[in-house]
C-alpha positions in Angstrom: 29.7 -4.6 37.4 28.1 -3.6 34.4 24.4 -4.6 34.0 23.4 -4.9 30.0 19.7 -3.9 29.3 18.7 -5.0 25.7 16.2 -3.2 24.0 13.8 -4.1 21.2 11.5 -3.1 18.7 8.8 -4.6 17.0 6.9 -2.5 14.0 2.8 -3.1 14.4 0.5 -1.1 12.6 -1.8 -1.7 14.8 0.1 -0.7 17.8 -1.2 2.9 18.1 -4.6 4.5 17.3 -4.8 5.7 14.3 -2.5 4.1 12.5 -4.9 3.0 10.2 -5.4 6.7 9.1 -1.4 6.6 8.7 -1.7 3.4 6.2 -4.4 5.1 4.2 -2.2 8.2 4.1 0.7 6.2 2.5 -1.7 4.4 0.0 -2.9 7.5 -0.8 0.1 9.4 -1.4 1.7 6.1 -3.4 -1.5 6.7 -5.7 -0.9 10.4 -6.2 2.8 10.0 -6.5 2.2 7.1 -9.3 -0.7 9.4 -11.3 1.7 12.4 -11.4 4.3 10.1 -12.7 2.0 8.8 -15.3 1.0 12.3 -16.4 4.4 13.4 -16.6 5.1 10.6 -19.0 2.3 11.2 -21.1 2.9 15.0 -21.6 6.8 14.1 -21.9 5.8 11.6 -25.0 3.3 14.0 -26.1 6.4 16.8 -26.3 9.0 14.4 -27.5 6.6 13.6 -30.5 5.6 17.2 -31.8 9.3 18.2 -31.4 11.0 15.5 -33.3 8.1 16.0 -35.9 8.8 19.9 -36.2 12.5 19.0 -36.2 13.0 20.7 -32.6 16.0 18.9 -31.0 16.2 20.7 -27.9 12.4 20.3 -26.8 12.3 16.7 -28.0 15.5 16.0 -25.8 13.4 17.8 -23.0 10.5 15.4 -23.8 12.5 12.1 -23.7 14.4 13.3 -20.6 10.4 13.8 -19.2 9.7 10.7 -19.9 13.0 9.0 -18.7 12.4 10.6 -15.3 8.8 9.9 -14.9 9.7 6.4 -15.4 12.5 6.3 -13.1 10.1 8.0 -10.7 7.4 5.3 -10.9 10.5 2.9 -10.5 11.4 4.1 -7.0 7.9 4.8 -5.5 6.7 1.4 -6.6 9.8 -0.2 -5.0 10.3 2.4 -2.1 8.4 -0.3 0.3 10.6 -3.0 -0.9 13.6 -0.9 -0.1 12.5 0.2 3.3 11.6 -3.8 4.2 15.0 -4.7 2.6 17.0 -2.0 5.0 14.7 -2.5 7.9 15.5 -6.3 7.6 19.0 -5.6 7.3 19.0 -3.4 10.2 17.7 -5.6 12.5 20.7 -8.3 11.6 22.9 -5.6 13.0 24.5 -5.9 16.5 
């Protein structure tokens, strides 16, 4: 006779000591990542503007790419908690 024992997991930020510190680290890391993305967008747009004004197409393209990468990075950082929660919820529905 086979005995089936089910296991479960219920994520809780208060279940372990120090969880509030971990949450503060996550919040701080997100703020740093968004700040760096914003700085990248500022620098990229400045390079793009100066290079376009001086007819340097190579550096203008690099500045444009920096702006796009910074925007994509900010999108990913902002969407990451929602994506993780979506896939965690999707995973709980698997049997």
